[in-house]
Every structure is written in C-alpha cells, then in structure tokens.
C-alpha positions as CSV (number, residue, x, y, z in Angstrom):
1,M,62.0,-97.7,-136.4
2,A,61.7,-101.9,-136.3
3,T,58.0,-103.0,-137.2
4,I,56.5,-104.9,-134.3
5,M,54.7,-108.3,-136.0
6,N,51.8,-109.4,-133.9
7,P,52.8,-112.5,-131.8
8,Y,50.2,-114.9,-132.8
9,L,51.6,-114.3,-136.9
10,E,55.1,-114.4,-135.3
11,A,54.0,-117.9,-133.8
12,L,52.7,-119.0,-136.7
13,Q,55.3,-118.1,-139.3
14,Q,57.0,-121.5,-139.3
15,K,53.9,-123.6,-140.2
16,L,52.7,-121.0,-142.9
17,S,54.5,-121.1,-146.4
18,A,55.2,-117.8,-147.4
19,A,52.2,-117.0,-149.7
20,D,50.0,-118.5,-147.0
21,F,51.9,-116.1,-144.7
22,K,51.0,-113.4,-146.9
23,K,47.2,-114.6,-147.1
24,L,47.1,-114.5,-143.3
25,S,48.8,-111.5,-142.6
26,A,46.1,-109.2,-145.4
27,I,43.5,-109.8,-142.6
28,D,44.2,-107.5,-139.9
29,N,42.1,-108.9,-137.8
30,P,44.2,-109.8,-134.4
31,N,41.6,-112.7,-133.0
32,V,41.6,-114.6,-136.4
33,H,45.6,-115.0,-136.1
34,E,44.7,-115.8,-132.1
35,F,42.1,-118.3,-132.7
36,I,44.4,-120.1,-135.4
37,A,47.6,-119.9,-133.5
38,K,46.2,-121.6,-130.5
39,E,44.5,-124.2,-132.5
40,N,47.8,-124.9,-133.6
41,D,49.3,-124.8,-130.5
42,L,46.8,-127.6,-129.3
43,C,46.8,-130.0,-132.4
44,H,50.5,-129.7,-133.6
45,P,49.7,-129.9,-137.3
46,K,52.6,-130.1,-139.2
47,D,51.9,-127.3,-141.8
48,I,48.9,-124.8,-142.5
49,F,47.4,-123.8,-145.0
50,I,45.1,-120.7,-145.5
51,C,42.4,-120.8,-148.4
52,S,41.8,-117.3,-149.6
53,D,39.3,-118.4,-152.1
54,S,40.9,-118.4,-155.0
55,I,40.8,-120.5,-158.1
56,E,44.3,-122.1,-157.2
57,D,43.3,-122.5,-153.6
58,I,39.9,-124.4,-154.6
59,T,41.7,-126.4,-157.1
60,H,44.2,-127.5,-154.4
61,I,41.7,-128.5,-152.1
62,R,40.1,-130.6,-154.6
63,K,43.4,-132.4,-155.4
64,Q,44.2,-133.0,-152.0
65,A,40.7,-134.7,-151.0
66,I,41.7,-137.0,-153.4
67,S,45.6,-137.8,-152.7
68,S,44.7,-138.0,-149.1
69,G,42.5,-140.6,-149.8
70,E,39.6,-138.8,-148.6
71,E,37.6,-139.0,-151.3
72,Q,37.7,-141.8,-154.4
73,A,37.6,-140.1,-157.5
74,I,36.3,-143.6,-158.7
75,L,32.7,-142.3,-160.5
76,T,32.9,-142.7,-164.7
77,L,31.3,-139.2,-164.3
78,Q,33.8,-136.1,-164.4
79,G,34.2,-134.0,-161.3
80,Q,32.2,-136.6,-159.0
81,T,34.2,-138.1,-156.1
82,V,33.2,-140.5,-153.6
83,H,33.6,-140.2,-150.0
84,F,32.9,-143.2,-147.3
85,D,32.2,-142.3,-143.5
86,G,33.1,-145.0,-141.2
87,E,30.3,-147.4,-140.0
88,H,29.8,-145.8,-136.9
89,D,29.2,-142.2,-138.2
90,Q,26.8,-141.8,-140.7
91,G,24.6,-139.3,-139.3
92,R,24.5,-136.6,-136.3
93,D,25.5,-138.2,-133.5
94,R,22.7,-136.6,-130.5
95,Q,24.3,-138.1,-127.2
96,A,28.1,-136.8,-128.7
97,T,26.6,-133.3,-129.3
98,K,26.4,-130.9,-126.1
99,Y,26.4,-127.8,-125.4
100,L,29.0,-126.2,-122.6
101,V,27.1,-124.0,-120.1
102,P,29.0,-122.2,-117.4
103,K,27.9,-123.0,-113.2
104,G,24.9,-121.7,-112.5
105,V,23.3,-122.1,-115.9
106,T,20.9,-124.8,-116.9
107,L,19.2,-124.7,-120.7
108,S,16.0,-127.0,-120.9
109,K,16.1,-130.3,-119.6
110,A,15.2,-131.5,-123.8
111,L,18.9,-130.4,-124.3
112,N,21.9,-132.4,-124.0
113,Q,24.1,-129.9,-121.8
114,M,27.3,-130.1,-119.5
115,D,29.5,-128.2,-117.0
116,R,31.5,-126.1,-119.8
117,Q,34.9,-126.7,-117.6
118,E,34.8,-129.8,-117.4
119,G,33.9,-130.2,-121.5
120,L,36.2,-127.9,-122.5
121,A,38.9,-129.7,-120.7
122,E,37.9,-133.1,-121.8
123,V,37.7,-132.1,-125.7
124,T,40.7,-129.8,-125.6
125,G,41.9,-133.4,-124.3
126,I,41.2,-135.6,-126.9
127,L,42.4,-132.8,-129.6
128,R,45.6,-132.5,-128.3
129,D,48.4,-133.5,-130.9
130,S,45.4,-134.7,-133.2
131,M,46.8,-133.0,-136.1
132,Q,50.1,-134.6,-136.5
133,G,51.5,-134.8,-139.4
134,K,48.7,-133.5,-140.9
135,T,47.6,-130.1,-142.7
136,M,45.4,-127.6,-140.8
137,I,43.5,-126.2,-143.5
138,V,41.8,-122.3,-142.7
139,R,38.6,-121.9,-144.4
140,F,36.8,-118.4,-143.9
141,V,33.3,-118.2,-144.9
142,S,30.2,-116.1,-145.4
143,L,27.1,-117.1,-143.9
144,G,24.3,-115.4,-145.7
145,P,25.2,-112.7,-148.8
146,Q,28.2,-110.6,-149.1
147,D,27.9,-107.3,-148.0
148,S,24.4,-107.8,-146.7
149,S,23.0,-107.3,-142.9
150,F,22.6,-110.8,-142.7
151,T,25.8,-111.4,-143.1
152,I,27.6,-113.5,-140.7
153,L,31.5,-114.5,-141.1
154,G,32.9,-118.1,-140.1
155,L,36.3,-119.4,-139.8
156,Q,36.8,-123.1,-139.6
157,C,40.5,-124.9,-138.6
158,T,40.0,-128.4,-140.2
159,D,42.6,-131.5,-141.0
160,S,39.9,-133.0,-143.7
161,W,40.1,-131.7,-147.2
162,Y,36.9,-133.6,-147.4
163,V,35.6,-130.9,-145.0
164,A,37.7,-127.9,-146.9
165,H,36.5,-128.9,-150.3
166,S,32.8,-129.7,-149.1
167,E,32.9,-125.8,-147.5
168,N,33.3,-124.5,-151.4
169,L,30.3,-126.1,-152.3
170,L,27.7,-125.4,-149.3
171,Y,29.2,-121.9,-148.4
172,R,30.2,-118.1,-150.1
173,P,33.3,-117.6,-149.8
174,G,34.6,-115.2,-146.7
175,Y,37.9,-114.5,-147.5
176,E,38.0,-111.1,-148.4
177,Q,35.2,-110.4,-146.5
178,F,37.6,-110.8,-143.5
179,V,39.8,-108.8,-145.5
180,K,37.5,-106.2,-146.2
181,A,36.1,-106.3,-142.3
182,G,39.5,-105.5,-140.7
183,T,39.5,-105.6,-137.0
184,K,35.9,-104.9,-135.9
185,S,34.6,-108.6,-137.2
186,N,32.9,-110.6,-135.1
187,F,33.2,-114.5,-136.5
188,L,32.0,-117.8,-135.9
189,R,34.9,-119.8,-134.8
190,V,35.2,-124.0,-135.9
191,L,38.1,-126.5,-134.9
192,H,37.3,-129.6,-136.8
193,S,39.9,-133.0,-136.5
194,S,39.1,-136.5,-137.8
195,G,41.7,-137.6,-135.1
196,K,43.2,-140.7,-136.1
197,V,42.2,-142.5,-139.2
198,N,43.2,-145.8,-140.6
199,G,44.3,-146.8,-144.0
200,D,41.0,-146.4,-145.6
201,M,41.3,-142.6,-143.6
202,V,38.1,-143.1,-141.5
203,S,38.1,-142.4,-138.0
204,V,39.6,-144.8,-135.4
205,D,38.6,-143.5,-131.8
206,W,35.1,-143.2,-133.2
207,N,33.9,-144.2,-129.5
208,K,35.7,-141.0,-128.5
209,K,33.5,-138.1,-130.7
210,C,33.2,-135.1,-129.5
211,I,31.0,-132.5,-130.8
212,Y,30.8,-129.6,-128.7
213,I,29.6,-126.1,-128.7
214,D,31.2,-123.3,-126.3
215,Q,28.7,-120.7,-126.4
216,M,30.6,-118.0,-124.2
217,D,33.2,-118.1,-127.0
218,N,31.1,-119.1,-130.1
219,T,33.2,-121.6,-130.5
220,I,32.6,-124.9,-131.9
221,Y,34.7,-128.1,-131.3
222,S,34.3,-131.2,-133.2
223,V,37.2,-134.2,-133.4
224,N,36.9,-138.3,-134.3
225,T,34.3,-137.4,-136.7
226,Q,34.2,-137.1,-140.6
227,Y,30.6,-137.3,-141.2
228,A,29.4,-133.8,-142.4
229,G,26.7,-133.3,-140.4
230,N,29.4,-133.1,-137.6
231,S,32.3,-131.8,-138.8
232,V,31.3,-128.9,-141.8
233,G,30.8,-127.0,-138.4
234,F,29.1,-124.3,-140.6
235,K,26.2,-126.3,-141.0
236,K,23.7,-127.5,-137.9
237,L,26.3,-126.9,-135.6
238,A,27.2,-123.1,-136.2
239,F,23.7,-122.5,-136.6
240,R,23.3,-123.3,-133.2
241,L,25.5,-120.0,-132.6
242,A,23.1,-118.4,-135.1
243,I,20.0,-119.1,-133.2
244,R,21.2,-117.6,-129.8
245,K,22.7,-114.3,-131.7
246,A,19.2,-114.1,-133.3
247,S,17.2,-114.0,-130.2
248,S,19.5,-111.4,-129.0
249,E,19.0,-109.0,-131.6
250,G,15.2,-109.7,-132.8
251,W,15.6,-111.8,-135.9
252,L,14.9,-115.5,-136.2
253,A,17.8,-118.1,-137.6
254,E,15.3,-121.3,-138.7
255,H,15.9,-125.2,-140.3
256,M,13.8,-123.7,-143.3
257,L,13.9,-124.3,-147.0
258,L,13.9,-121.2,-149.3
259,M,11.8,-121.5,-152.8
260,G,9.8,-119.5,-155.2
261,V,6.6,-120.6,-156.0
262,Y,4.9,-119.3,-159.6
263,G,1.5,-118.6,-159.6
264,P,-0.9,-117.5,-162.3
265,N,0.2,-114.8,-165.1
266,G,4.1,-115.9,-164.0
267,R,3.7,-114.4,-160.3
268,K,6.7,-115.8,-157.6
269,T,5.9,-116.1,-154.6
270,Y,8.2,-117.1,-152.1
271,F,7.6,-119.6,-149.2
272,A,10.3,-121.2,-145.8
273,G,9.6,-124.5,-144.6
274,A,10.5,-126.1,-141.6
275,F,10.9,-130.0,-141.9
276,P,12.9,-132.4,-139.7
277,S,15.8,-134.4,-141.4
278,A,14.1,-136.9,-144.4
279,C,10.5,-135.0,-144.2
280,G,10.3,-133.8,-147.4
281,K,12.8,-130.7,-147.4
282,T,15.0,-130.8,-150.0
283,S,12.1,-132.6,-152.3
284,T,9.7,-129.7,-152.1
285,A,12.7,-127.3,-152.6
286,M,13.4,-129.0,-155.7
287,L,9.8,-128.9,-156.8
288,P,9.9,-128.6,-160.9
289,G,8.8,-125.8,-162.5
290,E,9.4,-123.9,-159.3
291,T,12.5,-122.2,-157.9
292,I,15.2,-123.0,-155.1
293,L,16.9,-120.8,-153.1
294,G,18.0,-123.3,-150.4
295,D,17.4,-126.2,-148.3
296,D,18.3,-125.6,-145.1
297,I,18.9,-123.1,-143.0
298,A,17.5,-119.3,-143.8
299,Y,18.1,-116.2,-141.9
300,I,14.9,-114.0,-141.4
301,R,14.7,-110.4,-140.8
302,D,12.1,-107.5,-140.6
303,I,12.7,-105.5,-143.3
304,E,10.5,-102.4,-143.7
305,S,7.8,-103.9,-141.9
306,A,8.1,-107.3,-144.0
307,A,9.6,-110.6,-143.2
308,R,12.3,-111.6,-145.9
309,A,14.6,-114.3,-146.0
310,V,18.0,-115.4,-146.9
311,N,19.4,-119.1,-147.7
312,V,22.2,-119.1,-145.1
313,E,24.2,-121.5,-147.9
314,S,25.0,-121.5,-151.4
315,G,25.4,-125.6,-151.4
316,I,23.1,-128.5,-150.7
317,F,24.5,-131.5,-148.4
318,G,20.9,-133.8,-149.7
319,I,19.4,-137.2,-148.3
320,I,19.7,-138.8,-151.7
321,Q,18.1,-141.8,-150.7
322,D,14.5,-142.3,-152.6
323,V,16.0,-139.7,-155.2
324,N,14.4,-140.8,-158.4
325,P,13.7,-139.8,-161.9
326,K,10.2,-140.0,-161.6
327,D,9.8,-138.2,-158.3
328,D,12.9,-135.6,-158.7
329,A,13.2,-136.1,-161.8
330,L,16.0,-132.3,-161.5
331,I,18.2,-133.4,-158.8
332,Y,18.5,-137.0,-160.2
333,K,19.4,-135.1,-163.8
334,L,21.8,-133.4,-161.8
335,L,23.5,-136.6,-160.3
336,T,23.7,-138.5,-163.1
337,T,25.3,-135.4,-165.0
338,P,29.1,-135.0,-165.4
339,G,30.2,-131.7,-162.7
340,E,31.1,-131.4,-159.2
341,I,29.3,-133.5,-156.9
342,I,30.4,-135.6,-153.6
343,F,28.6,-138.6,-152.7
344,S,29.1,-140.3,-149.8
345,N,28.4,-143.2,-148.7
346,I,26.7,-144.8,-151.5
347,L,27.4,-147.9,-153.1
348,V,30.1,-147.5,-155.9
349,K,29.4,-150.3,-158.7
350,D,32.0,-150.3,-162.3
351,G,32.4,-146.6,-161.7
352,K,28.7,-145.8,-161.1
353,P,27.2,-144.2,-157.7
354,Y,23.9,-146.4,-156.7
355,W,21.7,-145.4,-153.8
356,L,18.9,-147.1,-151.8
357,G,15.2,-146.0,-153.9
358,M,16.7,-144.5,-157.0
359,G,14.2,-146.4,-159.4
360,E,16.4,-149.3,-160.6
361,E,17.7,-152.4,-159.4
362,L,21.3,-152.7,-157.1
363,P,24.1,-154.4,-158.1
364,K,24.6,-157.5,-155.8
365,E,28.1,-156.3,-154.9
366,G,29.9,-153.4,-154.8
367,C,32.3,-150.8,-152.5
368,N,30.2,-148.8,-149.6
369,Y,31.2,-147.3,-146.4
370,T,31.5,-150.9,-145.1
371,G,34.6,-151.4,-147.6
372,A,34.0,-154.4,-150.2
373,W,30.2,-155.1,-149.9
374,Y,28.0,-158.0,-151.4
375,E,24.6,-158.5,-150.6
376,G,23.9,-160.6,-147.5
377,K,26.8,-159.1,-145.7
378,K,26.0,-158.9,-141.7
379,D,28.0,-156.3,-139.5
380,E,29.1,-156.7,-135.9
381,N,25.8,-157.3,-134.9
382,S,25.1,-159.8,-137.3
383,N,22.0,-157.7,-139.1
384,D,22.8,-157.0,-142.9
385,V,24.3,-154.3,-143.9
386,P,22.7,-152.3,-147.2
387,P,24.6,-151.2,-150.3
388,A,24.1,-148.1,-149.3
389,N,23.4,-146.3,-145.8
390,K,20.0,-144.6,-146.0
391,N,21.2,-141.3,-144.7
392,A,23.9,-141.7,-147.4
393,R,24.2,-137.9,-148.9
394,Y,25.1,-135.8,-152.3
395,T,27.3,-132.4,-152.1
396,L,26.6,-129.6,-154.8
397,S,26.4,-126.2,-155.3
398,L,23.1,-124.9,-156.0
399,K,24.2,-123.0,-159.2
400,A,24.5,-126.1,-160.8
401,L,20.6,-126.3,-160.8
402,D,18.9,-125.4,-163.5
403,N,15.9,-123.9,-161.0
404,C,18.5,-121.8,-158.9
405,D,16.2,-118.4,-158.4
406,P,18.4,-116.0,-159.2
407,E,17.7,-114.2,-156.2
408,L,19.9,-116.5,-153.8
409,H,22.3,-113.8,-153.3
410,N,20.0,-111.0,-153.2
411,P,21.8,-108.6,-150.2
412,I,18.3,-107.9,-148.7
413,G,17.2,-111.5,-149.1
414,V,13.5,-112.2,-150.7
415,E,9.7,-111.2,-148.9
416,L,8.4,-114.5,-147.7
417,G,4.5,-114.9,-148.5
418,G,3.8,-117.9,-146.9
419,I,5.8,-120.4,-144.0
420,M,4.9,-124.2,-143.7
421,Y,6.0,-126.3,-141.0
422,G,5.9,-130.2,-141.9
423,G,6.3,-133.7,-140.1
424,R,6.1,-137.2,-140.2
425,D,2.4,-137.5,-138.5
426,A,1.0,-140.4,-139.8
427,K,-2.1,-140.7,-137.7
428,A,-3.6,-136.7,-137.1
429,Y,-3.1,-133.7,-139.4
430,V,-4.5,-133.4,-142.9
431,P,-2.2,-133.0,-145.7
432,V,-2.3,-129.3,-145.6
433,Q,-4.0,-126.6,-144.1
434,Q,-3.6,-122.5,-143.1
435,S,-3.3,-121.3,-140.1
436,F,-6.2,-118.8,-138.6
437,S,-3.8,-116.5,-137.4
438,W,-0.3,-116.2,-136.8
439,E,-0.6,-117.0,-133.5
440,H,-2.5,-119.7,-134.0
441,G,0.5,-121.1,-136.9
442,I,3.1,-121.1,-134.9
443,I,1.4,-122.5,-132.1
444,A,-0.7,-125.6,-133.7
445,Y,2.1,-126.3,-136.3
446,G,4.7,-124.7,-135.6
447,A,5.9,-125.9,-131.8
448,S,3.3,-128.6,-131.9
449,L,5.1,-130.2,-135.1
450,E,5.4,-133.7,-134.0
451,T,7.0,-136.2,-136.1
452,E,8.8,-139.8,-136.1
453,T,12.8,-140.1,-135.8
454,T,14.7,-141.2,-138.8
455,F,18.1,-142.4,-140.3
456,A,19.2,-138.7,-140.4
457,T,19.9,-139.2,-136.7
458,V,21.6,-141.6,-134.9
459,G,20.0,-143.7,-132.9
460,K,16.4,-145.5,-132.8
461,E,14.3,-145.0,-135.9
462,G,10.6,-144.2,-135.8
463,V,9.9,-143.1,-132.3
464,P,7.5,-140.2,-132.1
465,E,8.8,-136.7,-130.8
466,I,7.8,-133.2,-130.6
467,N,10.4,-131.5,-132.6
468,M,9.3,-127.7,-132.4
469,M,9.6,-125.6,-135.5
470,S,12.0,-128.4,-136.8
471,I,14.9,-126.6,-134.4
472,Q,15.0,-128.8,-131.5
473,D,18.0,-130.3,-132.0
474,F,20.1,-127.2,-132.8
475,I,18.3,-124.9,-130.2
476,S,20.7,-122.9,-128.2
477,I,18.0,-120.8,-126.1
478,P,15.5,-122.2,-123.5
479,L,12.8,-123.3,-125.8
480,G,10.0,-121.1,-124.7
481,K,12.3,-118.2,-125.2
482,N,12.4,-119.5,-129.2
483,V,8.5,-119.9,-128.9
484,H,8.3,-116.3,-127.6
485,N,10.9,-115.0,-130.0
486,N,8.8,-116.3,-133.4
487,L,5.0,-114.6,-132.0
488,D,6.8,-111.6,-130.9
489,F,8.1,-111.7,-134.8
490,G,5.4,-111.6,-136.9
491,R,3.2,-109.4,-134.4
492,K,5.8,-106.8,-135.4
493,L,5.1,-107.0,-139.5
494,K,2.6,-105.0,-141.3
495,K,2.6,-107.8,-143.7
496,Q,2.6,-111.4,-141.8
497,P,3.7,-114.3,-144.0
498,I,0.7,-116.7,-144.0
499,V,1.4,-119.9,-141.7
500,F,0.7,-123.1,-142.8
501,G,0.7,-127.1,-141.9
502,V,1.9,-129.8,-144.2
503,N,1.9,-133.0,-143.6
504,Y,3.2,-135.9,-146.2
505,F,3.2,-138.7,-143.8
506,L,-0.7,-139.3,-142.7
507,K,-1.7,-143.3,-143.3
508,Q,-5.1,-144.7,-143.6
509,V,-6.8,-145.8,-140.3
510,G,-6.6,-149.3,-140.2
511,N,-4.3,-150.4,-143.3
512,G,-1.2,-148.1,-142.6
513,K,-1.3,-146.8,-146.3
514,Y,0.1,-143.2,-147.3
515,V,-3.1,-141.3,-148.2
516,N,-1.2,-139.0,-150.7
517,G,0.9,-139.7,-153.5
518,V,5.0,-138.5,-153.0
519,Q,4.2,-135.8,-156.1
520,D,0.9,-134.6,-154.4
521,K,3.1,-132.3,-152.0
522,H,2.8,-129.7,-155.4
523,V,-0.4,-129.5,-155.6
524,W,-0.4,-128.3,-151.4
525,I,2.3,-125.8,-152.0
526,K,0.2,-124.5,-155.6
527,W,-3.0,-124.0,-153.3
528,M,-1.0,-122.3,-150.5
529,E,0.6,-120.0,-153.2
530,L,-3.4,-119.3,-154.1
531,R,-3.6,-118.9,-150.6
532,V,-1.4,-116.2,-149.8
533,H,-2.9,-114.1,-152.4
534,N,-6.7,-114.9,-151.3
535,E,-7.6,-116.3,-154.7
536,V,-9.1,-119.8,-153.6
537,D,-11.8,-120.0,-151.0
538,A,-11.0,-122.5,-147.8
539,I,-13.2,-124.4,-145.3
540,A,-12.6,-123.7,-141.8
541,T,-12.1,-127.2,-139.9
542,P,-11.2,-126.9,-135.8
543,T,-7.6,-127.5,-137.0
544,G,-7.5,-124.5,-139.6
545,Y,-8.6,-124.0,-143.0
546,I,-8.1,-126.6,-145.7
547,P,-8.5,-126.7,-149.3
548,K,-12.2,-127.1,-151.0
549,F,-12.4,-130.4,-153.2
550,E,-13.3,-128.5,-156.6
551,D,-10.2,-126.4,-156.0
552,L,-7.8,-129.5,-155.8
553,K,-9.6,-131.3,-158.4
554,K,-8.6,-128.4,-160.7
555,L,-4.7,-128.6,-158.9
556,F,-4.3,-132.0,-159.5
557,K,-4.9,-132.2,-163.3
558,Q,-2.8,-128.8,-163.6
559,V,0.1,-129.6,-161.7
560,L,-0.2,-133.3,-162.2
561,Q,-2.5,-134.6,-164.5
562,K,-3.9,-136.6,-162.7
563,D,-7.8,-137.2,-161.9
564,Y,-8.3,-136.3,-158.3
565,T,-11.5,-138.1,-156.8
566,K,-13.8,-136.9,-153.8
567,E,-12.9,-140.7,-152.0
568,D,-8.9,-139.1,-152.5
569,Y,-10.7,-135.8,-150.7
570,T,-12.2,-137.5,-147.9
571,K,-9.5,-139.5,-147.0
572,Q,-6.8,-136.9,-147.2
573,F,-9.0,-134.2,-145.3
574,T,-11.4,-136.2,-143.0
575,I,-10.8,-134.3,-139.4
576,R,-9.5,-137.4,-136.8
577,V,-10.7,-136.1,-133.6
578,P,-9.6,-138.8,-131.0
579,E,-5.8,-138.4,-132.8
580,N,-6.1,-134.7,-133.2
581,L,-7.1,-134.7,-129.0
582,A,-4.2,-137.1,-128.5
583,K,-1.5,-135.0,-130.2
584,I,-3.0,-131.9,-127.8
585,E,-1.8,-133.9,-125.5
586,R,1.0,-135.4,-126.2
587,V,2.3,-131.6,-126.9
588,Q,0.9,-130.0,-123.6
589,R,2.8,-132.8,-122.0
590,F,6.2,-132.2,-123.7
591,Y,6.3,-128.5,-122.6
592,Q,4.8,-128.8,-119.0
593,E,7.4,-131.6,-118.7
594,N,10.2,-130.0,-120.3
595,V,9.8,-126.3,-120.7
596,T,9.6,-124.2,-117.4
597,D,9.1,-120.9,-119.4
598,T,6.5,-121.7,-122.1
599,P,4.5,-118.9,-122.8
600,L,1.0,-119.6,-121.6
601,E,-0.3,-118.2,-125.1
602,L,0.7,-122.0,-126.0
603,F,-1.2,-123.5,-123.9
604,G,-4.5,-121.2,-124.3
605,I,-4.1,-121.8,-127.8
606,L,-3.8,-125.5,-127.5
607,Y,-6.7,-125.0,-125.1
608,M,-9.1,-123.6,-128.0
609,Q,-7.9,-126.1,-130.4
610,R,-9.4,-128.6,-128.0
611,Q,-12.6,-126.8,-127.6
612,R,-13.4,-126.6,-131.4
613,L,-12.5,-130.5,-131.8
614,M,-14.8,-131.4,-128.8
615,D,-17.7,-129.1,-130.2
616,A,-17.3,-131.0,-133.4
617,K,-16.9,-134.1,-132.2
618,E,-20.3,-133.7,-130.1
619,K,-21.9,-132.2,-133.6
620,Y,-20.3,-134.9,-136.1
621,G,-18.4,-137.8,-134.1
622,D,-14.9,-138.8,-134.1
623,Y,-14.1,-139.1,-138.1
624,I,-15.8,-135.6,-139.6
625,A,-15.7,-135.5,-143.3
626,P,-14.7,-132.2,-144.8
627,E,-18.1,-131.1,-146.3
628,N,-19.6,-131.6,-143.2
629,F,-17.7,-127.8,-142.1
630,E,-19.2,-124.2,-143.2
631,K,-17.1,-122.8,-146.1
632,K,-14.7,-120.1,-145.6
633,A,-14.4,-117.3,-147.7
C-alpha cells in the first residue's frame, strides 16, 4: 500500500535538499509543515534550509552570514564579526510594531493596535515575493530550559543569515524538542524578511517596515527591518505572546534580569530585576563577583509555593555603550578576547571595534552603520553622525562568561529571594529601598515605574513616561490585568520574594549631578541580599525601608574599597516630598487616562503613600534627611 505523504511536505519537497527534507520529515507535526509551506508560498524563496542544530548546520549558518555580506569578518580577533543595520533601523520601532486585534476587541489605549484583517492584508502584501532569490532559513528554538514546565517552543522562518546566526547565540536549540514533541507540540511562530536589500545588505524599504503581532494565531510578522530587536522574533516580539500565555495560565513572563548574589559564608541569593532598556539591567546582571543567569526575559512560576524563575534565553544582546574596563570589567574582558561575538552598529578601524564610552579615545575615521565615517560627517538632516550608534550592540552566548551561573539550564529554575524594579528617575526615588509588603512593592515600584525614553527605542530621547514593570512596550493583555496578575501571583506564595525599588539615576537638586557613582549599584545589591535574610536593620520612610548609614559605610568599604561619607548618604537618601507627590500624581493620571481596568488597590496604595508623605512634610518639611525617621528592626 502506497504511503500518503503529508501535502505540506509534498509542496515543500522541491525547495528542500534531500538532507533538509529528511530533517523536516523527522518532525511529526503537520502544523510545523503547514506553517513553513504557507510562508514558502507567500515569500517564494529559491530554496529552504532546515537547521537541525547540528554542528554542521550551525557552522553553515555562520559561514553564510559572512559570505552573504550580512556580517563582516573584518575584526582582528578570531570569531568576532560585525553587522551593520541601516541608518533608519537602529532600535525597536514602536510606531511600526502593532498588535492585530479582531473587530470588537480593544486593548489598553497605551498599546499600538490595528484591525487584524487590515493588518494581515497589509503585511502579507509586503511579504509577498520578499524572499525571491534568497534562502528561507528555518530555526527551531526552546524558550526556557529544555524538557521543563517552563519550556515554550518556537519556530522562525527568516531570509537573514545574520538573524539565524544571532539565534545560535541567544537561544537553546529546539529542533530535537520538536522531534520529541511529535504531533502534540504547540509553538510560537515568526516570519521575518529583510525585504529588498542594497549592495551593503541593508533593508531598502525601511519606510515600509511592519512588525505585526497576531495574537489569535500566535504568529509574528516582521519585514523590511534587520535590527535584531525587530527581526529576531523570540526577543521582545514572541515575549508579547508569552505574556498572554502566562496570563491565561497563572504564571509571569517578565522583562527581567536574573542573577545570583553572594552573601556571608558563600551563601547565594537569587534576584530578578526589571529595568527598561539602557537603565542598568545588563550592567547589574554582570556585576563582578556575582553570577548571571540572564539579562533580559524571565519566566516565573509558582513551584511548591515558592517563586522560581528561568532565563528564557541563553545569550545576551547587550547595549555596548559605556562598557569599559573600570565599570564593566567582565564583559569588557570578553569583548576584547577572541571568541564568537557579533558586534552591531559600532565603529571599526584597522580591525578593532570601537564604541561610545569605552574608556579610550576613538579614531577620527573608520567604517560604521553609515558606511565610511569621518569626524564631522553629517546625516541627511545635517546632524553630526556619531562614530558608533548609541544603541550599538554585542551578541554572545552566556556560557562564554566566566560568571555564568551553573543553574542556567536547571529545568525547575532558581528560587527568587528578591525582585527589584528600576528606571531613570532623576528627581524622586532614592537609590535603593524595600517595600512594606508584596502589594506595596508591586504598586509603588513596579506599576509606578517611571523612566525617561532612551536611544534603545526609535523616537525622542529623554521624555519621562510611566513604563509599568518595564513591560509596557511588550504587554499584550490589558494593563490593569497585568497589575492584577502580579498582585495575585505573590499572594498565593507561602514564601514571597522581597520587592525592592532601585534608581541609579537620581540627581542632586539644583546642579543636576548624579548622587551616586556607576559602581555604587553593587552596594545596593549587597544590601538587598542582607535584607532578604533579615541580617541588617532598615529605616522606615514614607516610600519604603531604606538602609542605615552604618551598614552602607561598611558595605562601601567591603565591596568597593571606598570611604562612604554621611554627606553622600544624606544626598542619596533624603526623602524629597514635593517630587514624590508629583510622581504619585503622574502615576495616577496615567492609569486614570489609559487603563480602564486598573485594580482599585493601586489607587489605595498610592493614596496611603501620599498620606505618609504629607504627614512627614507637616512634621519635617519638604526635604527630609534620613536620620529624622525612626529605625525599623
């Protein structure tokens, strides 16, 4: 009796080599074959390459990334390559990133959305024939550790060897997971095309960029863009779909670092931390002497009534600006050592990579994302072109780091002792404080997280905005529902992580200078570790518990070999009543104007914080030194 071939496999056979056909046939899931076949029919590539995660396949991708011209092997150190995105494709593009929602459905007003049928018609129209003459590369990834309750499978079709190479470094291999799962596997889907490219392998039709998220079909469409934050679909794009999945299943998908912090006698305590891009997330995760599990996305589950977390990824797509040997010794060492690293949008001169803030003088000429660069070069708007882009990046595998935590691939994750929220708040919050309760921390530090827009997002920099839990750009559920999910998750735990607020960007009133140094964050982290274990006292203020001077003085000497003065302490931990009251007003206004489903508890907790501030103001005035508050054991 003749074997009946899957019709989707049959349709793909002419585009696949015998080896690739065999690899794809080993996955017994018609939905996988259907997705690839339909995207083949839409984009019309000349052929299809199936990556099985074998050494041979990974090597092929690396070589093709260079031979295609998407990456350049022009750096002296072995294993390092450079990729340049176009001048108009240097960051996440909020305007081009949209949720596709069915008629009658509306997400929170703060989210960019459009009619699903209209959006699908537009993006498929642009994608049609977009891969003619190019190879479609099919990648399978495992988001989260393999064979774990955290595991989510993902499949991406792309015509970019650079994107496929980036995924080698950033994600756990998923091909064997798809083979094992058989017909039962659900998966997230991504279709990406760079579109038409010029001789420099840069997307030409950047003004027709589309990054559309179809929640109904768990599919992401990305076209006419190469910047990894827009094109590597399992970064922030699939993250949006994971947030929705987590909401329906009772766990959390968060924009958070994961790190291990050492305490007395070799004790290690795990922390998660939510920071908007360019607000100190990676540099915190990379603190010397501690361990890193991840710097970007975490899944958190209730396992035996404790919060356990995993890194969704296994690599770093990090901002390179200001990485220097003094403040970021570990990552700087790796970036200047032979090994597999993809640099993007840096300056190259005589085989050496250069970036802004690297701690040495930059050359007056070289090549960068605009082509040949020289000091004084102007862009189309007559603005100076910098030597390297502010959002220049490096991509590498976590296993390359000396301080990669051994629990990275633990299928049940690590237990969280603390969670921190931090943004760019120049005026109000102190550098570090502990919440009064889980609920207070989630509302006052998480839901109230306020920051300034940075170069990591296309658009104007320095604009203050609420960035709820550092997840607002990626949220795919009503914002109020997300607040409720976080409150509810912690309440069900017998052992709640302690919630902290951190702020590395507080400035002095009047002169605008930062009140703390770049490395001071290490002291805040060490203080938080001690607080998790209740080994130091704290002072109760209207906005949270703050450190005692004596404890910080000791920690500054131990951690940084630095003398810490009472003057420094007073500058950093004075409670600024007017600025904090104004902050509360901005947060309330945001939720009143943009979020129709805000939990009433949010307004109640903010009201109590306002009352504490008003009571303190009546007693001590507008600016209250920390010694005025009573100590809390």
